[in-house]
PATORMAR-915615 format. One record per residue: x, y, z of N, C-alpha, C in turn; residue in one letter. Coordinates in steps of 0.2 Angstrom, whole numbers, padded with zeros to 4 digits, always signed. Example, Ala and Ser with C-alpha at 12.3 -4.5 7.8 and 13.67 -1.06 7.14 Angstrom:
<pts>
+0066-0028+0039+0062-0022+0039+0066-0016+0039A+0064-0011+0035+0068-0005+0036+0064+0000+0039S
</pts>
This chain:
<pts>
+0297-0663+0159+0291-0665+0159+0288-0659+0152M+0282-0663+0149+0279-0660+0142+0275-0653+0146V+0272-0653+0151+0269-0646+0154+0273-0641+0157T+0282-0643+0157+0285-0637+0158+0287-0633+0151D+0285-0638+0145+0287-0634+0138+0281-0630+0136R+0282-0627+0130+0277-0621+0128+0270-0627+0125S+0265-0624+0126+0258-0625+0122+0258-0622+0115I+0260-0626+0109+0259-0622+0103+0252-0624+0099V+0249-0619+0098+0242-0618+0094+0244-0620+0087V+0242-0625+0084+0245-0625+0076+0238-0624+0072A+0239-0618+0070+0231-0615+0066+0228-0610+0070G+0230-0606+0071+0228-0599+0075+0223-0596+0072A+0217-0599+0070+0212-0595+0068+0208-0593+0074G+0201-0593+0073+0196-0590+0078+0197-0594+0085A+0196-0602+0084+0197-0606+0090+0203-0605+0092I+0209-0607+0088+0215-0607+0090+0218-0601+0094G+0215-0595+0091+0217-0588+0094+0214-0587+0101C+0208-0590+0102+0205-0589+0108+0208-0593+0113F+0208-0599+0112+0210-0604+0116+0217-0602+0117V+0222-0602+0113+0228-0600+0117+0228-0595+0120G+0225-0589+0118+0225-0582+0122+0223-0583+0129G+0218-0588+0130+0215-0589+0137+0220-0592+0140M+0224-0597+0138+0230-0601+0141+0236-0595+0142L+0237-0591+0137+0242-0587+0140+0241-0581+0145A+0234-0579+0145+0231-0575+0150+0232-0577+0157A+0232-0585+0158+0232-0588+0164+0240-0588+0165S+0245-0586+0162+0252-0587+0163+0255-0592+0160G+0252-0597+0155+0255-0602+0152+0259-0600+0146R+0265-0604+0145+0269-0602+0138+0265-0605+0133R+0264-0600+0128+0260-0601+0122+0263-0598+0117V+0261-0602+0112+0265-0600+0105+0260-0602+0100A+0258-0596+0095+0254-0597+0090+0257-0598+0083L+0255-0602+0079+0258-0605+0073+0251-0601+0069L+0252-0596+0067+0248-0592+0062+0249-0590+0056A+0243-0588+0052+0245-0586+0046+0247-0579+0045R+0251-0577+0040+0253-0570+0040+0248-0563+0043P+0242-0565+0039+0238-0560+0041+0235-0560+0048R+0234-0566+0051+0233-0565+0058+0239-0563+0063V+0244-0566+0062+0250-0563+0064+0251-0556+0064K+0251-0553+0058+0251-0545+0058+0245-0541+0062A+0240-0545+0062+0234-0541+0066+0235-0542+0073E+0237-0547+0076+0239-0547+0085+0245-0543+0085I+0251-0542+0080+0256-0538+0081+0254-0531+0082E+0249-0529+0078+0248-0523+0078+0241-0520+0082R+0238-0526+0085+0232-0522+0090+0232-0527+0096F+0237-0531+0098+0237-0536+0103+0230-0540+0102G+0230-0545+0108+0226-0550+0106+0220-0547+0112L+0214-0548+0110+0208-0545+0114+0203-0551+0113R+0201-0553+0119+0196-0560+0121+0191-0557+0124L+0185-0557+0121+0178-0556+0124+0174-0561+0124T+0170-0561+0129+0164-0567+0130+0158-0565+0131D+0152-0570+0129+0146-0569+0129+0142-0566+0135F+0146-0567+0141+0146-0564+0148+0147-0558+0148D+0151-0555+0144+0153-0549+0146+0160-0547+0147G+0162-0551+0148+0170-0552+0152+0176-0551+0146S+0181-0548+0147+0185-0546+0142+0194-0547+0144E+0197-0551+0140+0205-0551+0142+0208-0547+0137K+0214-0543+0138+0218-0541+0134+0225-0543+0135K+0229-0545+0129+0236-0547+0129+0239-0544+0124L+0246-0542+0127+0250-0539+0124+0254-0542+0119G+0259-0543+0114+0262-0547+0109+0268-0551+0115T+0268-0547+0120+0274-0550+0124+0272-0557+0129G+0265-0557+0128+0263-0563+0133+0263-0568+0128Q+0263-0568+0123+0264-0575+0119+0268-0575+0113L+0270-0580+0109+0274-0581+0104+0270-0582+0099A+0272-0577+0093+0269-0579+0086+0274-0581+0081L+0271-0584+0076+0275-0586+0072+0272-0589+0066S+0275-0588+0060+0272-0593+0054+0276-0598+0051E+0281-0599+0056+0287-0604+0054+0286-0610+0058D+0285-0617+0056+0283-0623+0060+0288-0624+0064P+0294-0621+0063+0300-0623+0068+0298-0622+0075S+0293-0617+0077+0291-0616+0084+0288-0623+0087I+0288-0628+0083+0285-0634+0086+0292-0638+0091F+0298-0636+0089+0304-0638+0092+0303-0637+0101H+0299-0632+0104+0300-0631+0109+0293-0634+0112S+0288-0637+0109+0282-0639+0111+0282-0645+0116A+0278-0644+0121+0275-0650+0126+0269-0652+0124G+0264-0646+0122+0257-0650+0121+0256-0646+0114I+0254-0648+0109+0252-0646+0103+0244-0646+0102V+0241-0642+0102+0234-0641+0101+0232-0639+0094L+0229-0643+0089+0228-0645+0082+0221-0641+0082V+0222-0634+0078+0215-0631+0078+0214-0629+0071T+0218-0633+0065+0217-0633+0058+0210-0634+0057V+0208-0632+0051+0202-0635+0047+0204-0642+0046K+0198-0646+0046+0200-0654+0043+0204-0655+0038S+0203-0651+0032+0206-0653+0027+0212-0652+0026A+0216-0649+0031+0222-0646+0033+0226-0651+0037D+0222-0656+0039+0225-0659+0045+0231-0664+0043T+0233-0668+0037+0237-0671+0036+0243-0667+0034A+0243-0660+0031+0249-0657+0031+0251-0654+0036D+0247-0652+0041+0250-0650+0049+0254-0656+0053I+0251-0663+0053+0254-0668+0055+0259-0670+0053A+0261-0669+0047+0267-0670+0044+0274-0665+0046D+0271-0658+0048+0275-0654+0051+0277-0655+0058Q+0271-0658+0061+0272-0660+0068+0278-0666+0070I+0276-0671+0064+0281-0677+0063+0288-0675+0063A+0289-0669+0059+0295-0669+0057+0298-0664+0063Q+0296-0660+0067+0298-0654+0069+0296-0655+0078L+0292-0657+0081+0289-0659+0086+0293-0664+0090A+0295-0663+0097+0297-0667+0100+0293-0673+0102P+0297-0679+0101+0293-0686+0100+0288-0687+0107Q+0290-0684+0112+0287-0685+0119+0280-0680+0119D+0281-0675+0115+0275-0670+0115+0268-0673+0114A+0263-0671+0118+0255-0673+0118+0253-0668+0112V+0248-0672+0108+0245-0669+0103+0236-0669+0103I+0234-0664+0104+0227-0664+0105+0223-0662+0100V+0219-0665+0097+0215-0662+0092+0209-0658+0093S+0209-0651+0093+0202-0649+0095+0199-0645+0089L+0196-0651+0083+0194-0649+0078+0188-0652+0077Q+0183-0650+0072+0177-0651+0071+0178-0659+0068N+0171-0662+0067+0173-0669+0064+0175-0674+0068G+0175-0681+0066+0177-0686+0069+0182-0690+0067V+0186-0687+0061+0190-0691+0059+0197-0691+0059G+0199-0684+0062+0205-0681+0062+0209-0684+0067N+0207-0687+0072+0212-0691+0077+0216-0697+0074V+0212-0700+0069+0214-0706+0066+0219-0704+0060A+0217-0699+0057+0223-0697+0052+0229-0694+0056L+0227-0691+0062+0234-0688+0065+0238-0695+0068L+0236-0701+0070+0239-0706+0072+0243-0710+0067N+0238-0709+0060+0242-0712+0055+0249-0709+0053E+0250-0702+0053+0255-0699+0051+0259-0696+0057R+0257-0699+0063+0262-0696+0069+0265-0702+0072L+0264-0708+0069+0268-0714+0071+0268-0717+0077G+0264-0717+0083+0265-0720+0090+0266-0712+0095G+0265-0707+0092+0266-0701+0096+0258-0702+0100R+0258-0698+0107+0251-0698+0110+0246-0692+0106R+0242-0695+0105+0237-0690+0102+0229-0691+0105V+0227-0686+0106+0222-0686+0111+0214-0682+0107L+0210-0685+0107+0203-0681+0104+0201-0676+0108A+0198-0671+0105+0195-0666+0110+0189-0662+0106G+0185-0661+0111+0180-0657+0106+0179-0650+0109M+0176-0645+0106+0176-0638+0108+0167-0636+0107V+0165-0635+0111+0157-0634+0110+0155-0628+0109P+0159-0622+0110+0158-0615+0109+0159-0613+0102F+0157-0608+0099+0159-0603+0094+0163-0598+0095N+0168-0596+0092+0171-0590+0092+0171-0586+0085V+0170-0580+0085+0170-0576+0080+0176-0571+0081I+0179-0571+0075+0184-0566+0073+0181-0560+0070A+0182-0555+0075+0178-0549+0075+0183-0543+0071M+0190-0545+0070+0195-0540+0068+0198-0536+0072G+0204-0533+0070+0209-0530+0075+0210-0533+0081E+0211-0539+0080+0213-0544+0086+0208-0546+0091G+0202-0545+0091+0197-0546+0094+0195-0552+0092R+0194-0557+0097+0191-0564+0095+0186-0565+0101F+0180-0567+0098+0174-0566+0103+0170-0572+0104H+0169-0577+0110+0166-0582+0111+0158-0581+0112R+0156-0583+0108+0148-0582+0107+0144-0588+0110S+0145-0593+0111+0141-0598+0115+0144-0602+0121T+0141-0604+0125+0145-0608+0130+0146-0616+0130S+0149-0617+0136+0153-0623+0136+0160-0626+0137G+0160-0631+0141+0167-0634+0142+0170-0638+0137D+0177-0637+0135+0181-0642+0131+0180-0648+0134I+0180-0654+0130+0182-0660+0133+0188-0663+0128H+0191-0667+0133+0197-0670+0129+0198-0678+0133V+0200-0681+0128+0201-0689+0129+0205-0689+0135G+0202-0694+0140+0205-0696+0147+0212-0700+0145E+0218-0698+0148+0223-0701+0149+0227-0701+0155D+0233-0705+0156+0236-0707+0163+0238-0699+0166A+0241-0694+0161+0243-0689+0164+0239-0684+0166D+0232-0685+0164+0227-0680+0165+0228-0673+0160N+0229-0674+0155+0231-0668+0152+0226-0663+0151T+0220-0666+0151+0213-0661+0151+0214-0654+0158A+0216-0658+0163+0217-0655+0171+0223-0650+0168A+0229-0652+0166+0234-0649+0164+0233-0643+0160A+0229-0642+0156+0227-0637+0150+0221-0633+0154L+0217-0634+0159+0212-0630+0161+0213-0625+0164S+0211-0619+0164+0213-0612+0166+0206-0609+0168V+0206-0604+0173+0200-0600+0174+0197-0596+0167P+0191-0598+0165+0188-0595+0160+0188-0600+0155G+0192-0605+0155+0191-0610+0149+0193-0618+0153L+0188-0620+0155+0187-0627+0159+0189-0633+0153A+0193-0637+0155+0193-0643+0150+0193-0650+0155M+0189-0654+0151+0186-0659+0156+0187-0665+0153R+0190-0671+0157+0193-0676+0155+0186-0681+0152A+0187-0685+0147+0181-0689+0144+0183-0696+0143S+0179-0702+0147+0181-0707+0145+0178-0710+0138R+0172-0706+0136+0170-0708+0130+0172-0702+0124D+0177-0700+0123+0178-0694+0118+0175-0696+0112I+0175-0702+0108+0172-0704+0104+0165-0702+0102T+0162-0705+0108+0154-0702+0109+0154-0695+0110G+0156-0692+0112+0156-0684+0112+0158-0681+0107V+0162-0683+0102+0163-0680+0096+0157-0682+0091Q+0154-0687+0092+0148-0689+0088+0143-0684+0090W+0143-0684+0097+0137-0678+0101+0137-0672+0098G+0144-0669+0097+0145-0662+0095+0144-0662+0087K+0146-0666+0084+0143-0666+0075+0137-0666+0075L+0132-0671+0077+0125-0671+0076+0122-0663+0078I+0126-0660+0084+0124-0653+0085+0127-0647+0079I+0132-0649+0076+0136-0646+0071+0133-0647+0064N+0128-0651+0064+0124-0652+0058+0119-0645+0057L+0118-0640+0061+0115-0635+0061+0120-0628+0058N+0127-0630+0058+0131-0625+0055+0130-0623+0048N+0127-0629+0044+0125-0627+0037+0119-0623+0037A+0114-0625+0041+0107-0622+0040+0110-0614+0042L+0113-0614+0048+0115-0607+0050+0118-0602+0044S+0123-0605+0040+0127-0603+0036+0121-0601+0028A+0116-0605+0028+0112-0605+0023+0107-0600+0023L+0104-0599+0030+0100-0594+0032+0103-0588+0032S+0108-0587+0034+0112-0579+0035+0108-0575+0041D+0107-0580+0047+0104-0578+0052+0110-0579+0058M+0110-0575+0064+0111-0576+0070+0109-0583+0073P+0113-0588+0077+0110-0593+0079+0104-0592+0082L+0105-0588+0088+0100-0586+0093+0092-0586+0088A+0093-0580+0084+0087-0579+0080+0085-0584+0076A+0089-0589+0073+0087-0595+0070+0083-0599+0074Q+0087-0602+0079+0085-0606+0083+0077-0604+0089L+0077-0597+0088+0071-0595+0090+0064-0596+0086A+0066-0597+0080+0061-0600+0075+0059-0606+0074N+0054-0608+0074+0051-0616+0074+0051-0619+0068R+0051-0615+0062+0051-0619+0056+0058-0620+0054E+0063-0616+0056+0071-0617+0056+0072-0624+0061W+0069-0624+0067+0070-0630+0072+0069-0636+0069R+0062-0636+0065+0059-0642+0062+0064-0645+0056K+0067-0640+0053+0073-0641+0048+0078-0645+0051L+0080-0642+0057+0085-0645+0060+0084-0651+0062F+0078-0653+0066+0077-0659+0070+0076-0664+0063A+0073-0662+0057+0073-0668+0053+0079-0670+0051D+0084-0665+0050+0091-0667+0047+0094-0671+0052Q+0094-0669+0060+0096-0673+0064+0094-0681+0065M+0088-0680+0064+0084-0687+0063+0088-0692+0059A+0089-0690+0053+0092-0694+0048+0098-0695+0051E+0103-0690+0054+0108-0692+0057+0109-0697+0063G+0104-0697+0067+0103-0701+0072+0102-0707+0070L+0098-0708+0064+0097-0715+0063+0103-0718+0060L+0107-0714+0055+0113-0718+0052+0118-0719+0058A+0117-0716+0063+0123-0717+0069+0120-0723+0072M+0112-0725+0073+0110-0730+0077+0112-0736+0071K+0112-0736+0065+0112-0742+0060+0119-0745+0060A+0125-0738+0062+0132-0740+0063+0134-0742+0070A+0131-0742+0073+0131-0743+0080+0135-0738+0086G+0134-0732+0083+0137-0727+0087+0131-0722+0091I+0135-0722+0098+0129-0719+0103+0133-0711+0104T+0129-0706+0102+0132-0701+0103+0130-0697+0110P+0136-0694+0112+0135-0691+0119+0134-0684+0119V+0129-0681+0122+0128-0675+0121+0132-0672+0125S+0134-0665+0123+0137-0659+0127+0132-0657+0132A+0127-0656+0132+0122-0653+0136+0118-0658+0140T+0114-0656+0145+0109-0660+0150+0105-0665+0146P+0103-0661+0138+0098-0666+0136+0102-0671+0131I+0100-0676+0131+0102-0683+0126+0100-0681+0120P+0105-0684+0116+0106-0682+0109+0098-0684+0106A+0097-0690+0108+0089-0693+0105+0084-0689+0106N+0085-0686+0112+0077-0682+0114+0078-0674+0108W+0083-0675+0106+0084-0666+0103+0079-0664+0097M+0078-0671+0093+0071-0670+0086+0065-0667+0089P+0064-0671+0094+0057-0670+0097+0057-0663+0101T+0062-0662+0105+0062-0653+0109+0062-0648+0103L+0066-0650+0098+0066-0645+0093+0060-0642+0090L+0055-0647+0090+0049-0646+0086+0043-0643+0092K+0046-0642+0098+0041-0639+0103+0039-0633+0102L+0034-0629+0103+0031-0622+0103+0038-0619+0106P+0038-0612+0103+0045-0607+0104+0045-0607+0112D+0039-0605+0115+0040-0603+0124+0044-0608+0126T+0041-0615+0125+0044-0620+0129+0051-0622+0128I+0052-0621+0121+0058-0625+0118+0063-0618+0121F+0062-0610+0121+0067-0606+0123+0068-0607+0130N+0063-0609+0134+0064-0610+0142+0068-0615+0143L+0068-0622+0138+0073-0627+0139+0080-0625+0137I+0081-0621+0132+0087-0620+0129+0091-0614+0134L+0088-0610+0138+0090-0605+0142+0093-0608+0146G+0091-0613+0149+0093-0619+0155+0099-0622+0153K+0100-0624+0147+0106-0628+0145+0111-0625+0142T+0110-0619+0139+0116-0616+0135+0116-0609+0133M+0120-0605+0135+0120-0598+0134+0123-0596+0126K+0121-0593+0122+0120-0590+0116+0120-0583+0115I+0127-0580+0112+0126-0572+0111+0120-0570+0106D+0117-0566+0105+0113-0562+0100+0115-0563+0094P+0123-0562+0093+0126-0561+0087+0130-0567+0085E+0128-0572+0088+0132-0579+0088+0132-0581+0080A+0136-0584+0077+0136-0586+0069+0140-0592+0070R+0139-0596+0066+0142-0604+0065+0149-0602+0061S+0154-0607+0062+0159-0606+0058+0159-0607+0050S+0154-0611+0049+0152-0611+0041+0149-0606+0039M+0145-0602+0043+0144-0595+0041+0149-0590+0039W+0154-0591+0043+0161-0586+0044+0165-0589+0036Q+0165-0595+0036+0168-0598+0029+0165-0594+0022D+0159-0596+0022+0155-0592+0016+0155-0585+0017L+0155-0581+0021+0155-0574+0023+0164-0572+0019K+0169-0577+0019+0176-0575+0019+0177-0579+0013Q+0171-0581+0009+0176-0586+0003+0178-0591+0003G+0179-0594+0009+0184-0600+0012+0179-0607+0010R+0183-0612+0009+0180-0619+0007+0177-0621+0014K+0172-0623+0015+0168-0625+0022+0171-0632+0024T+0169-0635+0030+0170-0641+0031+0164-0646+0030E+0159-0645+0027+0153-0649+0026+0154-0656+0024I+0160-0657+0021+0163-0664+0019+0165-0669+0025D+0166-0664+0032+0168-0668+0038+0162-0668+0043Y+0156-0663+0042+0152-0664+0045+0146-0669+0042L+0142-0666+0038+0136-0668+0034+0140-0675+0030Q+0146-0673+0029+0148-0680+0023+0150-0685+0027G+0152-0684+0034+0153-0690+0039+0148-0695+0040A+0141-0691+0040+0136-0695+0042+0134-0699+0035V+0135-0694+0029+0132-0697+0023+0136-0704+0021I+0143-0704+0024+0146-0710+0024+0143-0716+0026A+0141-0715+0034+0140-0718+0038+0133-0721+0033L+0127-0716+0032+0122-0718+0029+0122-0724+0024A+0127-0722+0019+0127-0726+0013+0131-0735+0016E+0135-0733+0021+0136-0740+0022+0131-0745+0026Q+0127-0741+0029+0122-0745+0031+0114-0744+0028N+0115-0743+0021+0108-0741+0018+0104-0738+0021K+0106-0732+0024+0101-0728+0026+0100-0722+0022I+0094-0720+0020+0092-0714+0016+0092-0707+0021E+0097-0702+0016+0097-0697+0021+0096-0690+0016V+0089-0689+0012+0089-0685+0008+0090-0678+0009P+0087-0676+0015+0087-0668+0017+0096-0667+0018L+0099-0671+0021+0106-0671+0021+0109-0669+0014M+0108-0673+0011+0112-0674+0004+0109-0666+0001R+0103-0664+0001+0101-0659-0001+0105-0654+0002R+0106-0653+0008+0110-0647+0012+0117-0647+0009I+0120-0653+0009+0127-0652+0007+0127-0649-0001V+0123-0651-0006+0122-0647-0013+0122-0640-0011T+0117-0637-0007+0116-0631-0006+0122-0626-0004L+0127-0631+0000+0132-0626+0004+0138-0627-0003I+0138-0633-0006+0144-0633-0010+0141-0627-0016K+0135-0626-0018+0131-0620-0024+0134-0614-0020E+0135-0613-0014+0135-0607-0011+0143-0605-0010A+0148-0610-0010+0155-0610-0010+0156-0609-0017E+0154-0612-0023+0154-0611-0031+0153-0603-0032T+0149-0602-0030+0146-0594-0032+0150-0588-0028A+0153-0590-0023+0156-0586-0020+0154-0580-0018G+0148-0580-0016+0143-0573-0013+0141-0573-0007Q+0143-0578-0004+0142-0578+0003+0136-0581+0006G+0136-0580+0012+0129-0584+0015+0123-0583+0010P+0119-0587+0007+0113-0587+0002+0107-0584+0004P+0105-0583+0011+0099-0581+0014+0093-0584+0011G+0094-0592+0013+0087-0595+0010+0083-0597+0016L+0076-0598+0014+0071-0600+0018+0070-0607+0020T+0068-0609+0025+0067-0617+0026+0064-0619+0021P+0060-0617+0017+0055-0621+0012+0060-0622+0006Q+0063-0616+0004+0069-0616+0000+0075-0623+0000Q+0077-0623+0006+0081-0629+0008+0079-0634+0008I+0072-0635+0010+0069-0642+0009+0068-0644+0001R+0066-0639-0003+0066-0640-0010+0064-0648-0012G+0068-0650-0016+0066-0658-0018+0069-0664-0014A+0072-0661-0007+0073-0666-0003+0069-0673-0001A
</pts>
């Protein structure tokens, strides 16, 4: 059975190391396909997983396999794909060449187009979509910190892969409408760019009504494009996605009360896009805002604010100076 073999994490960045580490801490056989820098860091310091709730787990290098060589796919029963969206085609080709034919492939990536690409490249293998609602920050010296709350969602299948992967501290839930869940996550992920442009922690940014109004206006554009395309986003929180633009514009006291009951955010939580700009990496803006803009173009919907935000992120990527620290007014600009 595939569950008797290794769980291979394809792309051990922040999310991959945290998810793989949590699985290994619960006794699962885990192998991380990692870049040389990450492999060397874990070999030197071990793997330390910390959480917004104050909990901590430490793993020695003997508790999981580490490799730069994709031949570790040979032993895979389940492959968790956690690479950036731009690297999906390359990792799919490696999986197709090296992983057993019956290995289950689970995409735990941002965006909504990765599963289609995996299916195209993997020719008939079982590919499941997934959605990771929380953020993880790479803190250095083998430490990976989960800074927001939420359970992972995985597409429902006959073998209940979600249940097979669920462990204490890392719940995975089967979803019948995983496409809707992915679009629901994407609409929330539109804030990643605002977080990156602001150079503020997520909690501080969301506590500021002007930033929330900006997020609300961008989200309203996205929801309009989705509605025109016949897409119904499924919220990862108890709050329906269509309510979010209105709730975001509420006074601070009321909004913070609602947020505190639906989501836990570490005071130092940052978005993955902020981390990308900080480290001089290309962001996933084309797979987040870009996916919504493509929908809008197909359905003749205007999304000027979203286009403005894409332009500013690409300018920050080109400048290579990290998050630019813009104000809401500067971001609105000519949108």
